[in-house]
C-alpha positions in Angstrom: -4.1 60.0 0.5 -5.5 56.4 0.7 -7.8 54.9 3.2 -8.6 51.3 3.3 -11.9 49.8 3.7 -12.6 47.8 6.7 -11.7 44.1 6.1 -14.2 41.3 6.1 -14.5 38.9 9.3 -11.8 36.1 9.4 -13.3 32.9 8.3 -13.3 29.2 9.0 -12.3 29.7 12.8 -11.8 26.1 14.1 -9.9 24.7 17.1 -7.2 22.1 17.0 -8.4 19.0 19.1 -4.8 17.6 19.3 -2.9 20.7 21.1 -6.5 21.6 22.9 -7.2 20.5 26.6 -8.5 21.7 29.8 -5.6 24.3 30.2 -5.5 25.6 26.5 -7.1 25.7 23.4 -5.4 26.2 19.9 -7.8 28.1 17.1 -7.1 28.7 13.7 -8.8 31.0 11.0 -8.5 32.3 7.4 -8.2 35.9 6.3 -11.8 36.8 5.1 -13.3 37.4 1.5 -11.5 41.0 1.4 -8.9 42.5 3.1 -10.5 46.0 2.7 -7.8 47.1 0.3 -4.7 46.9 2.5 -2.6 44.1 3.8 -4.0 42.7 7.5 -1.6 44.0 9.8 -2.6 42.1 13.0 -5.9 40.2 14.5 -7.6 40.6 17.6 -8.8 37.4 19.1 -11.9 37.4 21.9 -13.7 34.7 24.1 -16.5 34.6 26.1 -17.7 31.6 28.8 -21.2 30.8 28.3 -23.5 33.8 27.8 -20.6 36.3 29.3 -19.6 39.1 27.6 -16.5 39.0 25.1 -13.1 39.8 26.6 -10.1 40.6 24.6 -7.7 37.9 25.1 -4.9 38.9 22.4 -4.1 41.6 19.9 -1.4 42.4 17.5 -1.5 38.8 16.4 0.3 38.6 12.8 -0.5 34.8 12.3 -3.9 33.3 11.5 -3.2 30.8 14.6 -3.4 31.3 18.6 -3.1 29.1 21.3 -4.4 30.4 24.5 -2.9 29.5 28.3 -6.2 30.5 29.9 -7.3 28.0 32.2 -10.8 26.1 30.8 -13.6 24.9 33.1 -14.5 21.6 31.7 -18.1 21.3 30.8 -18.2 25.0 30.2 -18.9 26.5 26.7 -16.9 29.0 25.4 -17.0 31.3 22.2 -14.1 32.7 20.6 -14.3 35.5 17.5 -11.2 37.2 15.9 -11.1 40.4 14.3 -8.7 42.0 11.7 
């Protein structure tokens, strides 16, 4: 039986200024340096407002981009992270 290692964190997380506004944000990323020996099956997206705890925003994503419809507060700082 074969067990893959944990994949590297996705890299180059960025947001698309052309799509993003006060009501949504589009982010994209690239697969990390190592897939752990197996194809990446899904991605998970998390976000936090200011210094709050991270909340899972999406799971089961197969593409390396995501557009959220979560209303964003103008002037607030948001942090996003992606896991494979």
